[in-house]
ZAMARGU-4260 file (C-alpha; in steps of 0.2 Angstrom, whole numbers, plus 5000, padded with zeros to 4 digits):
<rodrens>
0) 5000/5000/5000 | 5006/5018/4997 | 5013/5027/5011 | 5001/5041/5017 | 5003/5056/5028
5) 4989/5053/5040 | 4992/5044/5057 | 5010/5049/5060 | 5011/5066/5053 | 4994/5071/5061
10) 5000/5064/5078 | 5016/5073/5077 | 5008/5089/5073 | 4996/5087/5088 | 5009/5080/5100
15) 5023/5094/5098 | 5027/5095/5079 | 5033/5110/5070 | 5015/5116/5066 | 5009/5117/5084
20) 5014/5136/5084 | 5004/5139/5069 | 4990/5131/5077 | 4993/5142/5092 | 4991/5158/5081
25) 4975/5152/5074 | 4968/5148/5092 | 4974/5165/5098 | 4965/5174/5084 | 4950/5165/5088
30) 4951/5170/5106 | 4955/5188/5101 | 4939/5190/5092 | 4928/5184/5107 | 4938/5195/5119
35) 4936/5210/5108 | 4917/5207/5106 | 4915/5207/5125 | 4920/5225/5127 | 4919/5233/5109
40) 4900/5237/5112 | 4903/5248/5127 | 4908/5264/5118 | 4894/5261/5105 | 4880/5261/5118
45) 4876/5280/5116 | 4875/5279/5097 | 4864/5264/5096 | 4853/5271/5110 | 4850/5286/5099
50) 4847/5276/5084 | 4836/5261/5090 | 4828/5270/5105 | 4828/5254/5116 | 4819/5255/5133
55) 4830/5254/5149 | 4827/5235/5150 | 4830/5232/5132 | 4847/5242/5133 | 4852/5231/5148
60) 4849/5215/5138 | 4858/5222/5123 | 4873/5224/5134 | 4871/5208/5145 | 4864/5195/5133
65) 4881/5191/5126 | 4891/5188/5143 | 4875/5179/5151 | 4873/5167/5137 | 4891/5164/5134
70) 4894/5160/5153 | 4880/5149/5154 | 4884/5138/5140 | 4903/5136/5143 | 4901/5119/5152
75) 4889/5112/5139 | 4900/5116/5124 | 4916/5112/5133 | 4911/5094/5138 | 4902/5092/5121
80) 4919/5096/5112 | 4927/5082/5123 | 4914/5070/5115 | 4911/5075/5097 | 4927/5084/5094
85) 4934/5101/5100 | 4939/5106/5082 | 4921/5102/5076 | 4913/5113/5089 | 4926/5127/5086
90) 4922/5128/5068 | 4903/5128/5071 | 4906/5142/5083 | 4916/5152/5070 | 4901/5151/5058
95) 4888/5155/5071 | 4899/5170/5077 | 4900/5177/5059 | 4882/5175/5056 | 4876/5183/5072
100) 4888/5198/5069 | 4880/5201/5052 | 4863/5201/5060 | 4868/5212/5074 | 4876/5225/5062
105) 4860/5226/5052 | 4848/5226/5066 | 4835/5240/5065 | 4825/5236/5081 | 4831/5232/5099
110) 4823/5214/5099 | 4834/5209/5084 | 4850/5216/5092 | 4846/5206/5108 | 4844/5190/5098
115) 4860/5193/5089 | 4869/5196/5104 | 4862/5180/5112 | 4868/5170/5096 | 4885/5179/5098
120) 4886/5172/5116 | 4882/5154/5109 | 4896/5156/5097 | 4908/5163/5110 | 4904/5148/5122
125) 4909/5136/5107 | 4925/5145/5104 | 4932/5149/5121 | 4934/5132/5129 | 4938/5124/5113
130) 4954/5135/5110 | 4960/5131/5128 | 4957/5112/5127 | 4965/5111/5109 | 4980/5120/5116
135) 4981/5107/5130 | 4981/5093/5117 | 4993/5102/5105 | 5006/5106/5118 | 5009/5090/5129
140) 5025/5096/5136 | 5022/5107/5151 | 5036/5119/5147 | 5030/5123/5130 | 5012/5123/5135
145) 5016/5136/5148 | 5023/5147/5134 | 5008/5144/5124 | 4996/5148/5139 | 5006/5164/5142
150) 5003/5170/5124 | 4985/5164/5125 | 4981/5174/5141 | 4990/5189/5134 | 4979/5188/5119
155) 4963/5189/5129 | 4970/5204/5138 | 4974/5212/5122 | 4956/5209/5115 | 4948/5216/5130
160) 4958/5231/5131 | 4958/5235/5112 | 4939/5233/5111 | 4935/5251/5118 | 4949/5259/5107
165) 4943/5250/5091 | 4925/5253/5095 | 4927/5271/5099 | 4936/5274/5082 | 4923/5265/5072
170) 4909/5274/5081 | 4917/5291/5078 | 4920/5287/5059 | 4906/5276/5054 | 4890/5270/5064
175) 4887/5258/5079 | 4884/5243/5068 | 4902/5243/5062 | 4908/5236/5078 | 4900/5220/5073
180) 4905/5220/5055 | 4923/5218/5059 | 4920/5201/5064 | 4913/5195/5047 | 4929/5195/5036
185) 4939/5188/5050 | 4927/5173/5052 | 4927/5171/5034 | 4946/5169/5035 | 4946/5158/5050
190) 4934/5145/5044 | 4945/5138/5030 | 4961/5141/5040 | 4954/5132/5055 | 4948/5117/5045
195) 4965/5116/5036 | 4976/5119/5051 | 4968/5114/5067 | 4969/5096/5074 | 4954/5086/5079
200) 4954/5082/5097 | 4943/5071/5108 | 4942/5066/5126 | 4935/5050/5133 | 4920/5045/5123
205) 4914/5031/5134 | 4896/5031/5139 | 4882/5043/5134 | 4883/5062/5135 | 4873/5068/5149
210) 4861/5080/5140 | 4851/5083/5156 | 4866/5087/5166 | 4873/5099/5153 | 4856/5109/5153
215) 4856/5109/5172 | 4873/5117/5172 | 4868/5129/5159 | 4853/5135/5168 | 4862/5135/5185
220) 4876/5146/5179 | 4863/5157/5170 | 4853/5160/5186 | 4869/5164/5196 | 4876/5176/5183
225) 4860/5185/5181 | 4857/5187/5199 | 4875/5194/5201 | 4873/5206/5187 | 4856/5212/5194
230) 4865/5215/5211 | 4879/5225/5201 | 4865/5235/5193 | 4859/5241/5210 | 4844/5230/5212
235) 4839/5226/5230 | 4847/5210/5236 | 4830/5203/5242 | 4820/5208/5226 | 4812/5193/5217
240) 4821/5197/5201 | 4838/5196/5210 | 4836/5183/5224 | 4825/5171/5213 | 4838/5168/5199
245) 4852/5167/5212 | 4843/5154/5223 | 4837/5144/5208 | 4854/5144/5200 | 4863/5139/5215
250) 4850/5125/5218 | 4853/5118/5200 | 4872/5119/5202 | 4871/5109/5218 | 4859/5096/5209
255) 4871/5096/5195 | 4886/5091/5206 | 4876/5078/5215 | 4871/5070/5198 | 4889/5070/5192
260) 4895/5061/5207 | 4883/5047/5204 | 4885/5045/5186 | 4897/5032/5179 | 4902/5044/5165
265) 4900/5061/5171 | 4901/5077/5161 | 4914/5084/5173 | 4925/5074/5184 | 4920/5082/5201
270) 4936/5074/5208 | 4946/5087/5200 | 4940/5099/5214 | 4948/5087/5227 | 4965/5092/5220
275) 4970/5108/5230 | 4980/5115/5215 | 4965/5114/5204 | 4953/5122/5216 | 4965/5135/5221
280) 4968/5140/5203 | 4950/5142/5200 | 4948/5153/5215 | 4963/5163/5210 | 4955/5166/5192
285) 4939/5172/5200 | 4947/5184/5212 | 4959/5191/5198 | 4944/5194/5186 | 4934/5201/5201
290) 4947/5214/5203 | 4951/5217/5185 | 4933/5220/5178 | 4927/5230/5193 | 4942/5242/5192
295) 4942/5243/5173 | 4923/5248/5173 | 4927/5262/5186 | 4943/5267/5178 | 4934/5270/5162
300) 4921/5281/5170 | 4934/5291/5179 | 4944/5294/5163 | 4929/5300/5154 | 4918/5308/5167
305) 4930/5315/5179 | 4945/5319/5167 | 4934/5322/5152 | 4943/5311/5140 | 4935/5305/5124
310) 4932/5286/5121 | 4947/5285/5110 | 4958/5294/5122 | 4951/5283/5136 | 4956/5268/5126
315) 4974/5275/5123 | 4976/5278/5142 | 4972/5260/5145 | 4985/5254/5132 | 4999/5253/5145
320) 4989/5240/5154 | 4988/5230/5138 | 5007/5231/5134 | 5011/5226/5152 | 5000/5211/5151
325) 5008/5206/5134 | 5025/5207/5143 | 5019/5197/5157 | 5013/5183/5145 | 5028/5183/5135
330) 5040/5181/5150 | 5027/5170/5160 | 5034/5153/5156 | 5052/5158/5161 | 5046/5166/5177
335) 5035/5151/5181 | 5050/5139/5180 | 5061/5150/5190 | 5048/5155/5204 | 5035/5140/5204
340) 5016/5142/5204 | 5015/5147/5222 | 5026/5162/5222 | 5021/5168/5205 | 5003/5169/5209
345) 5006/5176/5226 | 5018/5189/5220 | 5006/5193/5205 | 4992/5197/5218 | 5004/5207/5229
350) 5010/5217/5214 | 4992/5220/5208 | 4987/5226/5226 | 5002/5238/5226 | 4996/5245/5209
355) 4978/5247/5216 | 4985/5256/5232 | 4995/5268/5221 | 4980/5272/5211 | 4972/5279/5227
360) 4982/5294/5223 | 4971/5298/5208 | 4961/5314/5211 | 4950/5326/5202 | 4965/5332/5191
365) 4974/5322/5178 | 4990/5314/5183 | 4996/5305/5167 | 5012/5298/5174 | 5004/5291/5190
370) 4990/5283/5179 | 5003/5275/5167 | 5014/5268/5181 | 4998/5261/5190 | 4991/5253/5174
375) 5008/5245/5170 | 5009/5237/5187 | 4991/5232/5187 | 4992/5224/5169 | 5008/5215/5173
380) 5002/5209/5190 | 4985/5203/5185 | 4992/5194/5169 | 5005/5186/5179 | 4992/5179/5191
385) 4980/5174/5177 | 4993/5165/5167 | 5000/5155/5182 | 4983/5151/5188 | 4977/5145/5171
390) 4993/5135/5168 | 4991/5126/5185 | 4973/5122/5182 | 4975/5115/5165 | 4990/5105/5170
395) 4981/5097/5184 | 4967/5091/5173 | 4970/5074/5163 | 4970/5076/5144 | 4954/5067/5142
400) 4945/5081/5153 | 4953/5096/5145 | 4937/5102/5138 | 4928/5101/5154 | 4943/5109/5163
405) 4944/5123/5151 | 4925/5126/5153 | 4927/5127/5172 | 4941/5139/5169 | 4931/5150/5157
410) 4916/5149/5168 | 4926/5155/5183 | 4932/5169/5172 | 4915/5175/5168 | 4908/5173/5186
415) 4923/5183/5192 | 4919/5197/5180 | 4901/5197/5185 | 4905/5197/5203 | 4917/5211/5201
420) 4905/5222/5193 | 4892/5218/5206 | 4903/5219/5221 | 4914/5234/5217 | 4900/5243/5209
425) 4889/5241/5225 | 4904/5247/5235 | 4906/5262/5223 | 4888/5266/5224 | 4887/5265/5243
430) 4902/5277/5245 | 4896/5289/5231 | 4878/5292/5236 | 4880/5299/5253 | 4890/5314/5246
435) 4875/5320/5237 | 4863/5322/5251 | 4859/5339/5259 | 4866/5350/5246 | 4860/5368/5248
440) 4848/5374/5234 | 4847/5356/5226 | 4830/5349/5227 | 4829/5332/5235 | 4822/5323/5220
445) 4836/5330/5209 | 4849/5324/5222 | 4841/5307/5223 | 4841/5305/5204 | 4860/5310/5204
450) 4864/5296/5215 | 4861/5283/5201 | 4877/5287/5192 | 4890/5301/5189 | 4884/5303/5171
455) 4866/5305/5177 | 4871/5317/5190 | 4879/5328/5176 | 4863/5328/5166 | 4853/5333/5182
460) 4865/5347/5185 | 4864/5353/5167 | 4845/5354/5169 | 4845/5363/5185 | 4858/5376/5179
465) 4864/5391/5189 | 4872/5389/5206 | 4862/5374/5211 | 4868/5365/5195 | 4886/5370/5198
470) 4885/5364/5216 | 4878/5347/5211 | 4890/5345/5197 | 4905/5349/5209 | 4898/5338/5223
475) 4895/5323/5212 | 4913/5324/5205 | 4920/5325/5222 | 4909/5310/5229 | 4914/5299/5214
480) 4932/5302/5217 | 4930/5298/5236 | 4920/5282/5231 | 4934/5277/5219 | 4946/5278/5233
485) 4935/5267/5245 | 4933/5254/5230 | 4951/5253/5227 | 4955/5249/5246 | 4942/5235/5245
490) 4949/5229/5229 | 4967/5229/5237 | 4960/5219/5252 | 4953/5206/5240 | 4969/5204/5231
495) 4978/5201/5247 | 4966/5187/5251 | 4971/5180/5234 | 4989/5181/5238 | 4985/5171/5254
500) 4975/5158/5244 | 4989/5155/5232 | 5000/5148/5246 | 4990/5131/5243 | 4998/5130/5225
505) 5013/5119/5222 | 5030/5126/5227 | 5039/5121/5210 | 5033/5118/5192 | 5035/5100/5189
510) 5040/5096/5171 | 5041/5078/5168 | 5052/5074/5153 | 5043/5069/5137 | 5045/5050/5135
515) 5056/5046/5120 | 5046/5030/5117 | 5031/5042/5113 | 5041/5050/5099 | 5047/5033/5093
520) 5029/5027/5092 | 5024/5043/5082 | 5038/5040/5070 | 5033/5022/5068 | 5014/5027/5066
525) 5020/5037/5050 | 5022/5021/5041 | 5004/5016/5043 | 4992/5015/5029 | 4979/5029/5029
530) 4965/5017/5031 | 4972/5007/5046 | 4969/5011/5064 | 4980/5022/5074 | 4992/5013/5086
535) 4990/5015/5105 | 5003/5027/5111 | 5013/5023/5127 | 5009/5032/5143 | 5020/5042/5154
540) 5029/5027/5160 | 5030/5018/5143 | 5015/5008/5147 | 5000/5007/5134 | 4987/5020/5137
545) 4971/5014/5145 | 4954/5021/5148 | 4942/5020/5134 | 4954/5020/5119 | 4948/5036/5111
550) 4954/5047/5126 | 4964/5061/5121 | 4965/5056/5103 | 4972/5070/5092 | 4973/5070/5073
555) 4976/5084/5061 | 4964/5086/5046 | 4969/5077/5030 | 4973/5088/5015 | 4955/5086/5009
560) 4950/5094/5026 | 4940/5080/5033 | 4943/5074/5051 | 4946/5055/5055 | 4941/5049/5072
565) 4954/5039/5081 | 4953/5020/5079 | 4942/5022/5063 | 4945/5010/5050 | 4937/5021/5037
570) 4946/5037/5031 | 4936/5053/5032 | 4923/5047/5045
</rodrens>
């Protein structure tokens, strides 16, 4: 039979071949688009509000539909990718993301835009865990994987920070729908590239996929995130719309965990949480995101409403944070090997806390050098923490559970972001509102309306005019800065808790050498005929792999672009 380039070459690419860095580029571009879309809309809200005239409730759903749906479906699609193929789920996510972007850009009524944002959330939930689980499969060597994860986390930071800058530019020069149109040509490019270059990867396919469990997890996460977001929006904690989703979501998640413990083939191996390094890493991701998103939201308001910067100028002021995050990601692998997970995460939290305390010196006047130094330290510290936490979490998970572990990591990321908005936003509101009470000459109803936000306070002050308007404007500005200082102190305290939590992580980064027998087996597999079954690769100690046969099977698509499941005797199926 003629020698073909199926089993051996594909396993080599997936297991550390020269093309793995090309695969990393494709995965990072995928993540960049999803991260961009999570923040690019923020600066377009005033423009689309003027055009579509949505109600306050509709506007809330336009902004929140994407993160809510995305967070709730991460576990569902992460575990589905383990079963049906992570590349397959990723490519479907590309297509759905591009289609939803077109619908969102051309929406003429709020309801259509809300639906498009929800579809974007579905596409994002397909893409995010698939990128991280494919990265786990393509880089089996932990040292190389650490470098790849550093680049991956830096890409997420770049996307989130670049979103407001790019969105501000597009809104100023075109119209609000252009913030969605940028996704379409990139997705048109990514679909054929992903089909050609990305490896197919599956986890343990034994037993049926737990559809009911996946839906329970989705509904549970949706309820918790929705309740947390309502808290962040200022709704009363005991209100039905806040407490109801929280309690229902928590109950569903408890039932989901109990169900997974009883099932012989669970969606997520709950035993992962018995590993201190895994549980601690998840907690560190939540705390880091809690600090980052809450501070970023308040910082944007400070730069625009207190210092009077435009959206583009605001985005440019935040670029030092992005560049520092890129530097931390680029050097993360080296730092992790030298310091180990425990010291790296702890020091990352401590550096971030120091940056937050430095930013307490911000006042009502612009101090560009102070802000630049603070944002650089903030970006480097948080990226250091996130990188090491993600790397430890992914390395603790077995390869066949990579999709589920990636989904847990991304869900903790989204939960941390929602909790940050809720907690730090509530602290900010509690510290801001008292500064507007009892102002001479300002009617009580006007002062009460001004407590909703600094932007609304400025509008109320403009309507009042005269001495009363000036007094309200000045008091609101002063109260916001005081509230910002209180929020920064609370955030620093949470970051110090994270530094203590990180002491449960391993002291050193264990990097077992790659078994040379694995490379020999890959070379021998290169001589197999394309229609023959793939050989079982030896495990870490040179023993044959066990546990379902299809676990962690990784193949690169053939030239014709069709995936071949491991162990299949029929090419192209």
